[in-house]
N, C-alpha and C positions, 0 to 999 in steps of 0.2 A: 428440529432435532437432528437434521443431517449436518454433515461437516464438509466444508469446502477447503481444498488444499491446492497449492501451486508447487510444481516440481520443475526447478530451473534446469536440471540435468536431464530429466525425463521429457521435458518440453510439453507438459500437459497441465490442465486444470482438472481436478476430479471433485465430484460430489459423492461422498461416501454415505451409505444408508445407515448411519449411526442411530437413527430413530428406531431402527428395527432390533436394537439390542447390541451389546458389546461383542457378540460373536459374528455379527453380520459382516460379510466380506464383499458385498455387492457395491458397485459404484458405476457412475457414468463419467465419461471422459470427453474433454474438448482439447484438441491439439493447439498449442501456442508456444512458438519458439521462445526459449528463455523464460518461460513462465516464472514470475517472481513474486507476485502478490495477488491477493483476492480481497474484496471488500463487499459485504452485503449492504445494499441500499434499501432500507425498509420503506422509504417513501415511494420509490419507483418500483419496488419489488424486483430488483435486478442484482445480479452478481457481477461486479466490475472485476476485471482481471487484467493484469499488467504483464507484458512480455518484453522481449528485446526490441521489438519494432512497433508494437501496437498496444493501445488500451482498448479493450473490448467490453461491451455490455452484454451479458448473457441472461436470458430468461430461463428460470428453472421451471420446467414443465413436468408433466407426468404426475406421479404420486410419490409420497415419501418412500414407499417400497420400491418404486421403479422410476427414479427421476430421469429427466432428459434435459439437455442443455441446448438452447437455440440462440445463435448469435443475433442480437438485435442491432448493434452498431459496432463499428470498428474505426478507430482514429489513429492515424500514423503519428508516432512520437516525433517531436521536433528534433531530438537527438537520440542516438543509439543507446540501448542498454537500460531499459526500464528497471528500476530497482525497488522503489517504495511507493506505496499507494495508501493514502489515509484520508479521512474526511477533513474538510475545513470546517471546524466547529464554528457555528454562527452563520454559516451560509450553506444551506443544503444543496445549492446548485453547484458547489465547487468541490474539487478533490485536490489534495496535494499529490504530486507525482515527482519522483526523482529519477534521473537517468545517471549514467556514468559521469556525465559532465555538468549537469544543471539541475536546478529546482524550478518546478512550474506549478501553477494552479491551472486546472482544467475546468472549463465551464461545460456542464452537461447539456444545458439548453442550447448553446450556440456552437458546440463542438469546437471550441477555441482554446488555445494555449496562451498563457500569459506569464510574464515575469514582472508584471507591474503590480506588485503587492507591497504592503507596508513592510519595510525592513529589507527589501529585496537586495539592496547593495551589500548587506552583510550576510544575508541568508543564502543567496545563490552562490553555490560553489560545487566543485566536483566531489565525487565519491560519498555523497550523503547516503548513509545506510538506512536512516529513518528520520521522519519529520512529522510533526503534529503541532497542534496549538491548543492552548487552554481556552475555555470560553471567553476569558478576558482578552484574548488575542496574543498572549505571550506564546512564542514559538519555542519548541525544543527540537534538538537535532542530535544525532549520533554520527560522528565522522571518524573513520579509522585513524589510529594513532600508533606510530612506531613504538616498539617496546612492550606492547601488550601481547597477550597469549597467541593471537592469530593476526595475520595481516589485515583482516577485515573487522577487527574489534578495536575498542577504545576503553579507556578508564574514565573518560570525561563525557558528560552530557552538557551541551551548549544550550544556553537560554538566550533569547532575543526579545526585545520589547518589554521589559528592560533586559540588557545584556549582562550575563554573568555565566560562570561555569560551576559545575559540581563535579568533583573528582573523588573517585574511590581508588586510592592507591592499591595496585595489585588487581583491580577489577578488570573484567574483560566483557564489555557489553557489545552486542551486535545491533540491537534495536531498543529504542525507548518508546513507550506508548503512553498516550493520555487515555485514561479510562473515564468515560463520561456517561453516567446513567441516562442522560437526556439526549443520547446520540440521535441525531437527525429526527 
C-alpha cells in the first residue's frame, strides 16, 4: 500500500507511507543522482531504481508505517543518463533500461547489460523516453518529436515486431506503458 517515487531534480527515491492514509506525510529516502525510474519486482521483493549513473536494487525493510531502504546491489550503466525502467514481459530475469543514448536489457541474475535482443537494430536509439513489450514480444516506444507541446514529448507511439506507428495529431505523450495483469 505504500508508494515509491523517483525525483530526477531532487536526486532521490522515496517510499511514502500511503498505506497509513491519505494524510500521511512520512517517507523514507534513498539518494540517487538523476533518479528517474522505479519498478517493484514482486518475484525478488526488490525495488529497482534508475539514476544517471546506476541501476540499484533496494530492499524495502521495516514496517509499512516506518519503511527503510537498503541497497542490495548497484550496477553501473553502460552509458550516461538512465531514463526508463520497465519489465521485459516474458522474462522475469530481465529489465528494459534506456539511457540518453541507448536501449538495453539488463539481466538481474548475471548483472549484465545487453543490446542483443530481437529487433535491436531498429529499437536501439537515443532519447527513448519509454519502452516496454507486449507478452507477444511486440515492443512499444515513445521518442520525442519536434512540434509537440514540449521538447520531451511526442504525438507518436512506435511499435516494433511488427513495426508500425500510432499518431494522435495534437497529442503530447511522454511515456507509453503496457499494463499486464500477469506482471512477473
